[in-house]
C-alpha positions, 0 to 999 in steps of 0.5 A: 444487532451486531451486524448492524453495529459493524455496518454502521462502524464501517460507514463511519470509517468510510464516510467520516474518517475517509479511510481507504476501502482496504482499511475499512474492510480490515477494521470491520472484519477485525471488529466483527470477529472480536464481537463474535468471539467475546459474545458480549455487548459492545457497551459491556466489553471490558479491558479484560475481555480485550486482553484475553482475546489478544492473548488467544489470537497471539497463541501458537500455531499457523493462525497466530497473529504476528506482533504487527497484526496484533497492533493493527487489531488493537488499533481497529478495536480502539477506533471502534470504541472511540466511535461508540463514545462519539455515538454516546454508547460508552463513556470510556475506551477499554483499549486505553488500558491495553499496551500495544505489542512492541514492534521492531523497526520494519525495513521493507524489501528494496530492489537494487537499481540493476534489479529494477532495470532487469524487471522493466526490460524483461517485458518484451515490447518489440512485438507492439502487443498492447498488453506488453506495452501496458505492462511496461507502462505500469511498471515504469509508473510504479517505479518512476512515480512511487504509486501505491497499487490502488493508485495505479489501478485508479489512475486516469488518463486525464491525470497524466500530463505528458507534456508538462511531465507530472501525474496527478494522483488521488491517494488515501483519504482522497488527498491529491498530490502531484508527482514528476513524471520522467521521460522514460515513464512518460514515453512508455505511457504514451506508447501504451495509449497509442494501442490502448483498447476501447473501454467496455463502458463509458464510465471506464473511458478515462481509466488508464490501465484496462484488461482484455475485457475493457475493464479497469485492471485489478490489484491482483492483476498488477500483483501477478504482473510484478511477480511474473516479470520478476521471475522472468528477470531472474530476480529471486526476491519476494516482491509486490507492487509496493516493492517498487514504491519502496525502491523509488523512495530509497533510490531517491534518498540514496541519491540525495533527494530531500526527505520532505520532497520524498514525503510529498511524493509518497503522500505520507502524512508524517515525515516519520513514515518517510524516515524509514527509507533513511534507515534502509540506506543506513542498513545498506552502507552498514552491511558494506562496512562490516563486510569489508572491515578487517575485523569482521 
């Protein structure tokens, strides 16, 4: 019965809430683990059950959840019980009496312009090898357009308008947005298209980035690409494809871009999410002031 409930909940998240596959998987997993641990029917779960479970998950040891992970877990449970209310299975949400953990302001890792350039130029495209040209195009578009890794994986050739200079992206919740495409990124993408291998199936003909078997490139492959090229470039930071997105936004704001414009390009629903990049900029100049102040 529990399996069916979790399956129905995932279906609701996917079809009605239009959440991303990763969020659906994470929320479904959190709820399934909670129900297995408390061994109480969802209709009978109380606030005390949730509080005890969160306390146990926040315990010491390697398996202890960070405050951010605890907050996500509580968000998943709150969403699950809201769904049960919609389904008429409950009249209340037991999470309403649970306080979320206090989170500090999260400042994501950001690369300097010099570090980004070093990583981009570490890809050897002189040989004309199609994989090198593909990798350079991926990195240029990640940084040049601020795409999420899932958006890069799903990018379609027909959504890249080289002459007009923009990219059409389908992001979270199937929301579309248009992002300007700079000349350098456009050139890298055009060079890749000239040597792009044929797709393994007709369904992949329009997919931009393919692997050696002619299938769409996976998220893991792009993660590995970013880490490999950072190593080649001598950039000793823990980075991921999302680091290019953070760097894209931070560099725009540092150079005077309007916050609302950056919000639109990133596809953030709330400008509060975009405002984090103003804090990164502030942290940079704060460190510079403190470093050079005579009373440091």
